[in-house]
C-alpha angles and dihedrals in degrees: 000000000000123000089235100069116315100265096104090244094143092051091049092051091050087061090049106033092166089069092056091047090052092055092081144110090293090058090055092046092045093050092050090045093049093047091047092050092048090051094046097043091048089065088074092054093230097165123252100279092052092043091053093046094048093047095048092045093049094047089048090056091049089048091051091049091048093050091048093048091049091050097049093039095052101076094159093074134062116257095261092046092047091050093049092047092047093050092049095046094045096048090092089069090061095040087055090069094064103080101036094042091041089054090051090050093051090046090052091050089051089047094236119168119265091252093051091047092051091048091051090048094049092049088049088055091050091053091046091051091049090052092047090052091049090049092051092052092043091054087058092050088241121176119260095261091054090049090052094047093046091048091049091048095054092041087053089066090061092043089054089057090051090051091048090050090051091050093050097043 
């Protein structure tokens, strides 16, 4: 049993260290970016397939720019090491697509309206951000109150996007 909660999460992540490395600042940034793009692109009522495609394409461009910036900015490593490090650090930007885009895909399969699909996706992003905040505090062996506050703080970023969407719509 792990000290973090009894689900063997730590042992599982030791088997898949790339997952733990992807739960990083870039994952938070990527989740906020993805949710913001979904909210902004939805204003043009593009339909769910176009909304998904535009969001994924835009995040992919941000990911590419982030990888490139990490490579050229990391002058302490050889080129191959810098590339490997940049790809590992930046993976969180791509992982961040999974929940919000997955929510849009499920909403499309259920034939929900664009507005309902966007709402589901944004709430999925809020939950993802809360979990990322919790994970960050957990990794630091923070007390429960700190975990809650960190989780609320990161979730607040997603809630801010929901408020902005409501103000614009």
